[in-house]
Every structure is written in C-alpha cells, then in structure tokens.
MIPABA-261028 format. One record per atom (N, C-alpha, C, CB): residue in one letter; x negated, y negated, z negated; residue number from 1. Coordinates in nm, 2 decimals. Glycine has a CB too. Layout:
<recs>
{rec A {X Y Z} NUM}
...
</recs>
This chain:
<recs>
{rec X {-0.07 0.15 -0.01} 1}
{rec X {0.03 -0.01 0.01} 1}
{rec X {-0.10 -0.10 0.01} 1}
{rec X {0.15 -0.06 -0.16} 1}
{rec X {-0.07 -0.20 0.11} 2}
{rec X {-0.13 -0.35 0.08} 2}
{rec X {-0.09 -0.45 0.08} 2}
{rec X {-0.21 -0.39 0.13} 2}
{rec X {-0.16 -0.55 0.00} 3}
{rec X {-0.11 -0.68 -0.05} 3}
{rec X {-0.09 -0.78 0.05} 3}
{rec X {-0.18 -0.72 -0.16} 3}
{rec X {0.04 -0.80 0.09} 4}
{rec X {0.10 -0.90 0.20} 4}
{rec X {0.09 -1.08 0.14} 4}
{rec X {0.28 -0.85 0.24} 4}
{rec X {0.04 -1.07 0.00} 5}
{rec X {0.08 -1.20 -0.03} 5}
{rec X {-0.09 -1.32 0.00} 5}
{rec X {0.13 -1.18 -0.22} 5}
{rec X {-0.04 -1.41 0.04} 6}
{rec X {-0.16 -1.45 0.06} 6}
{rec X {-0.23 -1.55 -0.04} 6}
{rec X {-0.16 -1.50 0.17} 6}
{rec X {-0.35 -1.57 -0.03} 7}
{rec X {-0.44 -1.64 -0.16} 7}
{rec X {-0.40 -1.77 -0.15} 7}
{rec X {-0.61 -1.64 -0.16} 7}
{rec X {-0.37 -1.76 -0.30} 8}
{rec X {-0.31 -1.88 -0.31} 8}
{rec X {-0.43 -1.95 -0.45} 8}
{rec X {-0.11 -1.85 -0.36} 8}
{rec X {-0.48 -2.10 -0.42} 9}
{rec X {-0.56 -2.17 -0.48} 9}
{rec X {-0.53 -2.16 -0.64} 9}
{rec X {-0.54 -2.30 -0.41} 9}
{rec X {-0.58 -2.16 -0.72} 10}
{rec X {-0.53 -2.15 -0.89} 10}
{rec X {-0.52 -2.27 -0.92} 10}
{rec X {-0.63 -2.08 -1.00} 10}
{rec X {-0.38 -2.28 -0.99} 11}
{rec X {-0.36 -2.40 -1.07} 11}
{rec X {-0.47 -2.44 -1.11} 11}
{rec X {-0.28 -2.39 -1.19} 11}
{rec X {-0.45 -2.60 -1.16} 12}
{rec X {-0.59 -2.71 -1.18} 12}
{rec X {-0.50 -2.67 -1.37} 12}
{rec X {-0.59 -2.95 -1.06} 12}
{rec X {-0.63 -2.66 -1.43} 13}
{rec X {-0.59 -2.66 -1.56} 13}
{rec X {-0.48 -2.80 -1.62} 13}
{rec X {-0.73 -2.66 -1.64} 13}
{rec X {-0.49 -2.92 -1.56} 14}
{rec X {-0.43 -2.98 -1.65} 14}
{rec X {-0.30 -3.05 -1.55} 14}
{rec X {-0.53 -3.08 -1.73} 14}
{rec X {-0.27 -2.95 -1.43} 15}
{rec X {-0.16 -2.94 -1.38} 15}
{rec X {-0.20 -3.04 -1.23} 15}
{rec X {-0.02 -2.99 -1.49} 15}
{rec X {-0.08 -3.02 -1.14} 16}
{rec X {-0.09 -3.12 -1.03} 16}
{rec X {-0.12 -3.26 -0.98} 16}
{rec X {-0.03 -3.12 -1.01} 16}
{rec X {-0.08 -3.30 -1.12} 17}
{rec X {-0.12 -3.48 -1.13} 17}
{rec X {-0.29 -3.49 -1.15} 17}
{rec X {-0.04 -3.59 -1.30} 17}
{rec X {-0.33 -3.39 -1.20} 18}
{rec X {-0.49 -3.40 -1.28} 18}
{rec X {-0.58 -3.37 -1.20} 18}
{rec X {-0.53 -3.32 -1.41} 18}
{rec X {-0.48 -3.29 -1.08} 19}
{rec X {-0.60 -3.26 -0.95} 19}
{rec X {-0.60 -3.37 -0.87} 19}
{rec X {-0.58 -3.13 -0.85} 19}
{rec X {-0.54 -3.46 -0.81} 20}
{rec X {-0.55 -3.58 -0.75} 20}
{rec X {-0.63 -3.68 -0.80} 20}
{rec X {-0.44 -3.63 -0.74} 20}
{rec X {-0.71 -3.65 -0.92} 21}
{rec X {-0.86 -3.72 -0.92} 21}
{rec X {-0.83 -3.82 -1.07} 21}
{rec X {-0.89 -3.84 -0.74} 21}
{rec X {-0.96 -3.87 -1.09} 22}
{rec X {-0.95 -3.95 -1.19} 22}
{rec X {-0.86 -4.05 -1.20} 22}
{rec X {-1.04 -3.99 -1.22} 22}
{rec X {-0.81 -4.06 -1.34} 23}
{rec X {-0.72 -4.16 -1.40} 23}
{rec X {-0.77 -4.26 -1.40} 23}
{rec X {-0.68 -4.15 -1.51} 23}
{rec X {-0.75 -4.43 -1.30} 24}
{rec X {-0.75 -4.59 -1.33} 24}
{rec X {-0.78 -4.61 -1.43} 24}
{rec X {-0.64 -4.68 -1.31} 24}
{rec X {-0.86 -4.73 -1.49} 25}
{rec X {-0.82 -4.80 -1.61} 25}
{rec X {-0.74 -4.89 -1.58} 25}
{rec X {-0.91 -4.85 -1.70} 25}
{rec X {-0.70 -4.92 -1.67} 26}
{rec X {-0.60 -5.00 -1.67} 26}
{rec X {-0.63 -5.16 -1.61} 26}
{rec X {-0.55 -5.00 -1.81} 26}
{rec X {-0.56 -5.20 -1.57} 27}
{rec X {-0.61 -5.38 -1.44} 27}
{rec X {-0.64 -5.45 -1.63} 27}
{rec X {-0.37 -5.52 -1.29} 27}
{rec X {-0.80 -5.52 -1.61} 28}
{rec X {-0.78 -5.63 -1.71} 28}
{rec X {-0.71 -5.73 -1.73} 28}
{rec X {-0.84 -5.67 -1.72} 28}
{rec X {-0.65 -5.78 -1.85} 29}
{rec X {-0.58 -5.93 -1.81} 29}
{rec X {-0.61 -6.04 -1.76} 29}
{rec X {-0.54 -5.99 -1.89} 29}
{rec X {-0.74 -6.05 -1.76} 30}
{rec X {-0.76 -6.20 -1.69} 30}
{rec X {-0.80 -6.16 -1.55} 30}
{rec X {-0.88 -6.31 -1.75} 30}
{rec X {-0.77 -6.03 -1.44} 31}
{rec X {-0.74 -5.99 -1.36} 31}
{rec X {-0.59 -6.02 -1.27} 31}
{rec X {-0.77 -5.90 -1.39} 31}
{rec X {-0.49 -5.97 -1.40} 32}
{rec X {-0.38 -5.99 -1.43} 32}
{rec X {-0.32 -6.15 -1.36} 32}
{rec X {-0.38 -5.98 -1.59} 32}
{rec X {-0.38 -6.20 -1.48} 33}
{rec X {-0.33 -6.37 -1.49} 33}
{rec X {-0.41 -6.42 -1.35} 33}
{rec X {-0.40 -6.47 -1.68} 33}
{rec X {-0.49 -6.41 -1.31} 34}
{rec X {-0.56 -6.46 -1.19} 34}
{rec X {-0.45 -6.42 -1.08} 34}
{rec X {-0.72 -6.37 -1.17} 34}
{rec X {-0.47 -6.31 -1.03} 35}
{rec X {-0.38 -6.27 -0.94} 35}
{rec X {-0.21 -6.34 -0.95} 35}
{rec X {-0.38 -6.11 -0.94} 35}
{rec X {-0.13 -6.33 -1.05} 36}
{rec X {-0.02 -6.42 -1.08} 36}
{rec X {-0.04 -6.55 -1.05} 36}
{rec X {0.01 -6.42 -1.20} 36}
{rec X {-0.11 -6.60 -1.14} 37}
{rec X {-0.16 -6.78 -1.18} 37}
{rec X {-0.19 -6.82 -1.06} 37}
{rec X {-0.32 -6.83 -1.29} 37}
{rec X {-0.28 -6.71 -0.89} 38}
{rec X {-0.29 -6.81 -0.79} 38}
{rec X {-0.22 -6.81 -0.73} 38}
{rec X {-0.37 -6.81 -0.72} 38}
{rec X {-0.13 -6.75 -0.72} 39}
{rec X {0.02 -6.77 -0.64} 39}
{rec X {0.07 -6.85 -0.67} 39}
{rec X {0.13 -6.69 -0.64} 39}
{rec X {0.13 -6.88 -0.84} 40}
{rec X {0.16 -6.97 -0.91} 40}
{rec X {0.13 -7.13 -0.83} 40}
{rec X {0.08 -6.93 -1.04} 40}
{rec X {-0.01 -7.10 -0.86} 41}
{rec X {-0.07 -7.26 -0.83} 41}
{rec X {-0.06 -7.28 -0.67} 41}
{rec X {-0.24 -7.29 -0.88} 41}
{rec X {-0.08 -7.16 -0.59} 42}
{rec X {-0.03 -7.21 -0.44} 42}
{rec X {0.11 -7.29 -0.42} 42}
{rec X {-0.02 -7.08 -0.36} 42}
{rec X {0.24 -7.22 -0.50} 43}
{rec X {0.37 -7.22 -0.51} 43}
{rec X {0.37 -7.41 -0.54} 43}
{rec X {0.44 -7.09 -0.66} 43}
{rec X {0.26 -7.44 -0.64} 44}
{rec X {0.28 -7.55 -0.73} 44}
{rec X {0.24 -7.66 -0.64} 44}
{rec X {0.20 -7.54 -0.85} 44}
{rec X {0.13 -7.63 -0.56} 45}
{rec X {0.05 -7.71 -0.44} 45}
{rec X {0.16 -7.74 -0.33} 45}
{rec X {-0.08 -7.61 -0.37} 45}
{rec X {0.25 -7.62 -0.28} 46}
{rec X {0.31 -7.65 -0.20} 46}
{rec X {0.44 -7.72 -0.19} 46}
{rec X {0.31 -7.57 -0.17} 46}
{rec X {0.47 -7.75 -0.37} 47}
{rec X {0.58 -7.81 -0.37} 47}
{rec X {0.56 -7.93 -0.38} 47}
{rec X {0.66 -7.78 -0.45} 47}
{rec X {0.43 -7.99 -0.41} 48}
{rec X {0.41 -8.11 -0.40} 48}
{rec X {0.35 -8.18 -0.32} 48}
{rec X {0.37 -8.13 -0.48} 48}
{rec X {0.33 -8.09 -0.22} 49}
{rec X {0.28 -8.13 -0.06} 49}
{rec X {0.37 -8.15 0.04} 49}
{rec X {0.19 -8.03 0.00} 49}
{rec X {0.55 -8.07 0.02} 50}
{rec X {0.62 -8.11 0.05} 50}
{rec X {0.67 -8.24 -0.01} 50}
{rec X {0.67 -8.02 0.06} 50}
{rec X {0.70 -8.26 -0.12} 51}
{rec X {0.73 -8.39 -0.20} 51}
{rec X {0.66 -8.51 -0.15} 51}
{rec X {0.70 -8.37 -0.36} 51}
{rec X {0.56 -8.49 -0.11} 52}
{rec X {0.48 -8.63 -0.07} 52}
{rec X {0.51 -8.61 0.13} 52}
{rec X {0.27 -8.63 -0.13} 52}
{rec X {0.48 -8.55 0.17} 53}
{rec X {0.48 -8.57 0.33} 53}
{rec X {0.59 -8.54 0.41} 53}
{rec X {0.40 -8.50 0.40} 53}
{rec X {0.70 -8.47 0.37} 54}
{rec X {0.79 -8.42 0.42} 54}
{rec X {0.89 -8.49 0.41} 54}
{rec X {0.81 -8.32 0.39} 54}
{rec X {0.98 -8.52 0.54} 55}
{rec X {1.09 -8.63 0.51} 55}
{rec X {1.21 -8.56 0.40} 55}
{rec X {1.17 -8.69 0.66} 55}
{rec X {1.31 -8.65 0.34} 56}
{rec X {1.40 -8.61 0.31} 56}
{rec X {1.52 -8.48 0.31} 56}
{rec X {1.41 -8.68 0.34} 56}
{rec X {1.52 -8.48 0.49} 57}
{rec X {1.63 -8.44 0.55} 57}
{rec X {1.56 -8.30 0.55} 57}
{rec X {1.69 -8.51 0.70} 57}
{rec X {1.42 -8.27 0.51} 58}
{rec X {1.35 -8.16 0.56} 58}
{rec X {1.32 -8.06 0.45} 58}
{rec X {1.23 -8.21 0.62} 58}
{rec X {1.35 -8.12 0.31} 59}
{rec X {1.30 -8.06 0.23} 59}
{rec X {1.33 -7.92 0.17} 59}
{rec X {1.28 -8.13 0.17} 59}
{rec X {1.46 -7.89 0.22} 60}
{rec X {1.55 -7.73 0.24} 60}
{rec X {1.44 -7.63 0.32} 60}
{rec X {1.72 -7.75 0.37} 60}
{rec X {1.40 -7.68 0.44} 61}
{rec X {1.32 -7.61 0.54} 61}
{rec X {1.20 -7.55 0.50} 61}
{rec X {1.29 -7.69 0.63} 61}
{rec X {1.15 -7.66 0.46} 62}
{rec X {1.00 -7.65 0.38} 62}
{rec X {0.96 -7.59 0.26} 62}
{rec X {0.96 -7.76 0.34} 62}
{rec X {1.11 -7.60 0.20} 63}
{rec X {1.10 -7.52 0.05} 63}
{rec X {1.10 -7.35 0.08} 63}
{rec X {1.26 -7.58 -0.06} 63}
{rec X {1.21 -7.33 0.17} 64}
{rec X {1.24 -7.23 0.22} 64}
{rec X {1.10 -7.15 0.27} 64}
{rec X {1.32 -7.26 0.33} 64}
{rec X {1.02 -7.22 0.33} 65}
{rec X {0.91 -7.16 0.44} 65}
{rec X {0.79 -7.18 0.33} 65}
{rec X {0.89 -7.26 0.62} 65}
{rec X {0.78 -7.21 0.21} 66}
{rec X {0.70 -7.19 0.09} 66}
{rec X {0.72 -7.10 0.02} 66}
{rec X {0.69 -7.29 0.01} 66}
{rec X {0.84 -7.08 -0.01} 67}
{rec X {0.88 -6.98 -0.04} 67}
{rec X {0.84 -6.82 -0.01} 67}
{rec X {0.98 -7.00 -0.03} 67}
{rec X {0.85 -6.82 0.14} 68}
{rec X {0.84 -6.71 0.22} 68}
{rec X {0.66 -6.71 0.18} 68}
{rec X {0.89 -6.73 0.42} 68}
{rec X {0.56 -6.80 0.19} 69}
{rec X {0.47 -6.79 0.21} 69}
{rec X {0.42 -6.74 0.08} 69}
{rec X {0.42 -6.88 0.27} 69}
{rec X {0.46 -6.79 -0.02} 70}
{rec X {0.45 -6.73 -0.20} 70}
{rec X {0.45 -6.60 -0.19} 70}
{rec X {0.58 -6.77 -0.31} 70}
{rec X {0.54 -6.55 -0.13} 71}
{rec X {0.60 -6.40 -0.12} 71}
{rec X {0.51 -6.33 -0.09} 71}
{rec X {0.72 -6.36 -0.04} 71}
{rec X {0.43 -6.35 0.01} 72}
{rec X {0.36 -6.32 0.11} 72}
{rec X {0.22 -6.31 0.05} 72}
{rec X {0.39 -6.41 0.23} 72}
{rec X {0.18 -6.43 -0.02} 73}
{rec X {0.05 -6.42 -0.10} 73}
{rec X {0.09 -6.35 -0.19} 73}
{rec X {-0.01 -6.53 -0.14} 73}
{rec X {0.20 -6.31 -0.27} 74}
{rec X {0.19 -6.27 -0.38} 74}
{rec X {0.18 -6.08 -0.35} 74}
{rec X {0.31 -6.34 -0.48} 74}
{rec X {0.23 -6.04 -0.24} 75}
{rec X {0.19 -5.89 -0.19} 75}
{rec X {0.06 -5.90 -0.15} 75}
{rec X {0.27 -5.83 -0.06} 75}
{rec X {0.01 -5.99 -0.13} 76}
{rec X {-0.15 -5.98 -0.08} 76}
{rec X {-0.22 -6.00 -0.22} 76}
{rec X {-0.20 -6.12 0.03} 76}
{rec X {-0.17 -6.09 -0.31} 77}
{rec X {-0.26 -6.07 -0.44} 77}
{rec X {-0.29 -5.94 -0.48} 77}
{rec X {-0.22 -6.13 -0.56} 77}
{rec X {-0.14 -5.89 -0.54} 78}
{rec X {-0.15 -5.78 -0.60} 78}
{rec X {-0.16 -5.64 -0.55} 78}
{rec X {-0.06 -5.78 -0.65} 78}
{rec X {-0.15 -5.65 -0.36} 79}
{rec X {-0.23 -5.50 -0.35} 79}
{rec X {-0.37 -5.57 -0.36} 79}
{rec X {-0.20 -5.39 -0.20} 79}
{rec X {-0.44 -5.68 -0.36} 80}
{rec X {-0.61 -5.66 -0.35} 80}
{rec X {-0.62 -5.61 -0.50} 80}
{rec X {-0.72 -5.82 -0.32} 80}
{rec X {-0.55 -5.60 -0.60} 81}
{rec X {-0.57 -5.55 -0.73} 81}
{rec X {-0.65 -5.40 -0.70} 81}
{rec X {-0.41 -5.55 -0.82} 81}
{rec X {-0.55 -5.34 -0.62} 82}
{rec X {-0.58 -5.21 -0.59} 82}
{rec X {-0.55 -5.11 -0.69} 82}
{rec X {-0.71 -5.20 -0.56} 82}
{rec X {-0.46 -5.19 -0.78} 83}
{rec X {-0.40 -5.12 -0.91} 83}
{rec X {-0.26 -5.07 -0.86} 83}
{rec X {-0.39 -5.23 -1.06} 83}
{rec X {-0.24 -4.94 -0.86} 84}
{rec X {-0.07 -4.92 -0.85} 84}
{rec X {0.03 -4.91 -0.98} 84}
{rec X {-0.04 -4.79 -0.79} 84}
{rec X {-0.10 -4.90 -1.12} 85}
{rec X {0.02 -4.89 -1.22} 85}
{rec X {0.04 -5.04 -1.26} 85}
{rec X {-0.01 -4.77 -1.36} 85}
{rec X {0.18 -5.08 -1.28} 86}
{rec X {0.20 -5.24 -1.28} 86}
{rec X {0.24 -5.31 -1.17} 86}
{rec X {0.08 -5.31 -1.30} 86}
{rec X {0.22 -5.22 -1.05} 87}
{rec X {0.25 -5.34 -0.96} 87}
{rec X {0.38 -5.39 -0.92} 87}
{rec X {0.18 -5.31 -0.84} 87}
{rec X {0.41 -5.30 -0.94} 88}
{rec X {0.64 -5.38 -0.96} 88}
{rec X {0.65 -5.48 -1.05} 88}
{rec X {0.79 -5.24 -1.06} 88}
{rec X {0.57 -5.46 -1.17} 89}
{rec X {0.60 -5.57 -1.28} 89}
{rec X {0.53 -5.69 -1.27} 89}
{rec X {0.57 -5.52 -1.41} 89}
{rec X {0.41 -5.69 -1.17} 90}
{rec X {0.30 -5.76 -1.13} 90}
{rec X {0.37 -5.86 -1.04} 90}
{rec X {0.19 -5.66 -1.06} 90}
{rec X {0.42 -5.77 -0.96} 91}
{rec X {0.52 -5.86 -0.81} 91}
{rec X {0.61 -5.93 -0.84} 91}
{rec X {0.59 -5.77 -0.71} 91}
{rec X {0.72 -5.87 -0.96} 92}
{rec X {0.84 -5.94 -0.99} 92}
{rec X {0.79 -6.06 -1.08} 92}
{rec X {0.95 -5.85 -1.05} 92}
{rec X {0.68 -6.08 -1.16} 93}
{rec X {0.65 -6.17 -1.24} 93}
{rec X {0.59 -6.32 -1.14} 93}
{rec X {0.54 -6.10 -1.33} 93}
{rec X {0.53 -6.22 -1.04} 94}
{rec X {0.46 -6.37 -0.96} 94}
{rec X {0.60 -6.42 -0.85} 94}
{rec X {0.29 -6.32 -0.83} 94}
{rec X {0.69 -6.30 -0.81} 95}
{rec X {0.80 -6.36 -0.71} 95}
{rec X {0.88 -6.49 -0.85} 95}
{rec X {0.95 -6.19 -0.63} 95}
{rec X {0.94 -6.45 -0.96} 96}
{rec X {1.02 -6.50 -1.01} 96}
{rec X {0.95 -6.62 -1.05} 96}
{rec X {1.09 -6.42 -1.09} 96}
{rec X {0.83 -6.65 -1.10} 97}
{rec X {0.76 -6.77 -1.12} 97}
{rec X {0.73 -6.85 -0.99} 97}
{rec X {0.65 -6.75 -1.19} 97}
{rec X {0.71 -6.77 -0.86} 98}
{rec X {0.73 -6.88 -0.75} 98}
{rec X {0.86 -6.95 -0.74} 98}
{rec X {0.71 -6.83 -0.61} 98}
{rec X {0.94 -6.85 -0.76} 99}
{rec X {1.10 -6.90 -0.71} 99}
{rec X {1.13 -7.01 -0.83} 99}
{rec X {1.23 -6.74 -0.71} 99}
{rec X {1.08 -7.01 -0.97} 100}
{rec X {1.10 -7.11 -1.05} 100}
{rec X {1.07 -7.20 -1.01} 100}
{rec X {1.07 -7.10 -1.15} 100}
{rec X {0.93 -7.21 -1.00} 101}
{rec X {0.82 -7.34 -0.94} 101}
{rec X {0.92 -7.40 -0.80} 101}
{rec X {0.63 -7.26 -0.88} 101}
{rec X {0.94 -7.35 -0.73} 102}
{rec X {1.00 -7.40 -0.62} 102}
{rec X {1.14 -7.46 -0.62} 102}
{rec X {1.00 -7.29 -0.54} 102}
{rec X {1.22 -7.38 -0.68} 103}
{rec X {1.32 -7.42 -0.75} 103}
{rec X {1.33 -7.54 -0.83} 103}
{rec X {1.34 -7.33 -0.81} 103}
{rec X {1.28 -7.58 -0.91} 104}
{rec X {1.22 -7.66 -1.00} 104}
{rec X {1.19 -7.78 -0.88} 104}
{rec X {1.07 -7.57 -1.09} 104}
{rec X {1.11 -7.77 -0.78} 105}
{rec X {1.12 -7.88 -0.70} 105}
{rec X {1.20 -7.90 -0.59} 105}
{rec X {1.03 -7.90 -0.66} 105}
{rec X {1.29 -7.77 -0.59} 106}
{rec X {1.42 -7.83 -0.51} 106}
{rec X {1.52 -7.91 -0.58} 106}
{rec X {1.51 -7.72 -0.44} 106}
{rec X {1.52 -7.88 -0.69} 107}
{rec X {1.59 -7.95 -0.76} 107}
{rec X {1.61 -8.11 -0.80} 107}
{rec X {1.59 -7.88 -0.83} 107}
{rec X {1.42 -8.12 -0.80} 108}
{rec X {1.39 -8.24 -0.82} 108}
{rec X {1.39 -8.35 -0.69} 108}
{rec X {1.28 -8.23 -0.89} 108}
{rec X {1.38 -8.28 -0.62} 109}
{rec X {1.38 -8.33 -0.44} 109}
{rec X {1.49 -8.37 -0.39} 109}
{rec X {1.35 -8.22 -0.34} 109}
{rec X {1.60 -8.30 -0.46} 110}
{rec X {1.71 -8.32 -0.44} 110}
{rec X {1.80 -8.46 -0.50} 110}
{rec X {1.74 -8.20 -0.48} 110}
{rec X {1.76 -8.47 -0.66} 111}
{rec X {1.78 -8.58 -0.69} 111}
{rec X {1.71 -8.70 -0.68} 111}
{rec X {1.80 -8.57 -0.78} 111}
{rec X {1.59 -8.68 -0.59} 112}
{rec X {1.49 -8.80 -0.53} 112}
{rec X {1.56 -8.85 -0.40} 112}
{rec X {1.30 -8.74 -0.49} 112}
{rec X {1.61 -8.72 -0.35} 113}
{rec X {1.66 -8.80 -0.19} 113}
{rec X {1.79 -8.85 -0.25} 113}
{rec X {1.70 -8.67 -0.04} 113}
{rec X {1.88 -8.76 -0.34} 114}
{rec X {2.02 -8.81 -0.34} 114}
{rec X {2.02 -9.00 -0.44} 114}
{rec X {2.13 -8.67 -0.44} 114}
{rec X {1.95 -9.00 -0.52} 115}
{rec X {1.87 -9.13 -0.52} 115}
{rec X {1.86 -9.28 -0.38} 115}
{rec X {1.73 -9.06 -0.52} 115}
{rec X {1.76 -9.19 -0.35} 116}
{rec X {1.72 -9.29 -0.20} 116}
{rec X {1.83 -9.32 -0.13} 116}
{rec X {1.64 -9.20 -0.08} 116}
{rec X {1.92 -9.20 -0.15} 117}
{rec X {2.00 -9.25 0.06} 117}
{rec X {2.12 -9.27 -0.03} 117}
{rec X {2.04 -9.07 0.25} 117}
</recs>
C-alpha cells in the first residue's frame, strides 16, 4: 500500500502569522506627529494662501481643491512611514485635522466675503 498524500511543509511553531516574518517595531511618536503634522501644516498654509490670493467668489473652489491636496498628501505621508499598524488611525487623524483646518478657513472666509459684499 503506497502513501499518496503529498508532502506538506511542517507548520511553523508559532502559527502562520509568525511565519510571515519578524514583527515590525511600533512607529515612534515623533514619526507619527511628523507625518500627521506635516499635512496639517500644508492645510494651514493652503488656507492662508487661499485667503490672501483668491477672490471671494472662488474661495469654495479653492478650498475644495486644497482639501483634495490634503487627502492625497495624507495618503503619501502615511504610506511613507511604511508601517501598517495604526495606518487607519493615523490617516483618519490626518484627514479630520485637515478637514477642520480648512473648514475653519471656509467659515472665516465666508464671513469676510459676506461683510465685504
């Protein structure tokens, strides 16, 4: 009687997840703050730039574009950390912060344009 079962590799002692490789160390706090804060700083800079350069009739269009740029930069900044643990949390904090910053600028610019017009 022959054994027709294929040879299967032995299971890793710690399971399949451990066989994937070593565990990455957590992202340092300064790296998290830098990756999130850089996008917030760009959002702040874009808001100031829009307020000083754009015409009041174009504020909404430019703020929408600035938010799109902030979202793309958020993805780039968080992917640049090369850390999958906490990616969604860092990305959410980045997006929410940018949204709040540009939303405040939108409110302020709406009040300024209403007072001027």
